[in-house]
N, C-alpha and C positions, 0 to 999 in steps of 0.2 A: 504494500500500500504506500510505501515511501517513494519519494523521488529518488531515482537511481541514476548514477553517472557511470556508464560502463562502455566497454569496447563494442558490445552488441549494437548500441545506438549509433556510435560513430561509424561503424562498419556499414550498417544498414543505410544511413543517410548518404554516405559516400557512394555506395553501390547504386542507390536510386538516382542520385544526381548525375552519375556518370552513365548509367546503362538504360534507364527508362526512356522510351520514346513514345510517340503517339500511335505506334503500331503494335499489335499483339500477335505473337507467333506461337504456334502450338507444336511441341515436339511430337514426332510420330505422325503428324498429319500429312496430307498431300501437299500442303503449302511449303514452299522453300523459304529461306531467309529473305528472298527478294519479293515474295508474294504475301503481303500482309493479310491477316484476317480482318476483323472489324477494328476501327480505331477506338481508343478509350474514350469514354464519355462520362461527364460529371452529371450526377443526378441529385436533386433535392429530395431528401428523405423526410419521413414523418418526425424524425428526431430533431428537425430544424438545422440540419447541416448538409453540406454538399459533399457527395462521396464519389470517388473514382475508384472502382475495383481494379487492382492490378493482378491479383491472384486470388481466386475463390472458386474452386471447382470440385465437384464430387470425386474426380479422379485423384485429387490430392487432399484428403481429409485432415491431414496433420496440422495445417495452418492456413490462414488467409492474410492478405495484405491489401490495405486500401489507403488512399490519400483522402484526407478529410479537410474541409474548409468551413470555418465558422466566420460569417461576416461580423464586422464591428458591431458591438452592442447586443449581440444575440446570445442567449443561454440555451443550450441544448436540453432536450427532454431528460428528466431524471429517470434512470433505468438501472437495471442490473442484467448481467449475462450469466449463463451457465457454462461459459468458457473463460479461460484466462485471457487477459488483454494487456497490451502495452501500447502507450502513446509515445511516439518519438516526434518531438516538436521541431518542425522545419523553420517556421517563421511566425512572427507575431508574439503575442503574449495573452495569457488567460488566467482565470482563477478556476482551479479544478476542485470539485467537491467529491470527496471519497469517504463514504460512510459519514463519520462525524468530523472529519478533517477537511481543512481548506488549504490548498497548496498553490502558490503562485508559480506559473510555468512560463518559460521563455524559450526562444530558439536554442536548440541543442540539448534541451532537457528530455529525459525519459521518465515516464511514470508507469509503474507496474500496478495493474489493477487485478487483484485476486478474484477468483470465481465468486459470484454472488454479492459483490460489494456494490451498494448503491452509488451511482456516479452521475455527474454531468459537468459541463464546463461552460464558463462564460468568457466571451471575448471582451476583455476590458481594455484593449489596446486601441491604437489609432489606425490599424490596418487589419486585413484578414488574418485570422489565426489558422495556420496550416500545420497539420500533423499527420503522421502515418500511424495507422492502427494495425497492429499485428494480433491476431487471435489464434489461440491454440487450445483445442482443435479449431478448425475453421469456423468462421461466423456463418450462421444461418438464422433466418428470422425466428425460427423456433427456439433459439437460444436467448432471445431478447424478451425482457419483461418490462413494460412501462410501469413507472411508479407514480404517474400523474393521473 
């Protein structure tokens, strides 16, 4: 539940900034590296945040990876998950609510969110708050419980 500063976050952010593009490729598919599948798209969810799914497929149930964007002044829906989750903050700042704790987060921070912990985040900065969400096992809507 505490803010963590570790090599996992640094490595993940470096990889994402270097390797992610607007094209998605699937290993073992008929597509070659030069033939993209669908471009990534950002969707506004009922949680009040914008999500771009980088990796979330039933063929890889071990984890999922999404880029999340919270506009200035927005607080996401209070909820809990039945999977473990980590936020890796790419840019902006926010106030994270975890159970009974409040944690100020900034670019470069990582937050570990244990299974079942009530959570939400407020963008209290002057720009979009952007973070990567890693869920283990992978996120599915059945793992989500709204607390509002």
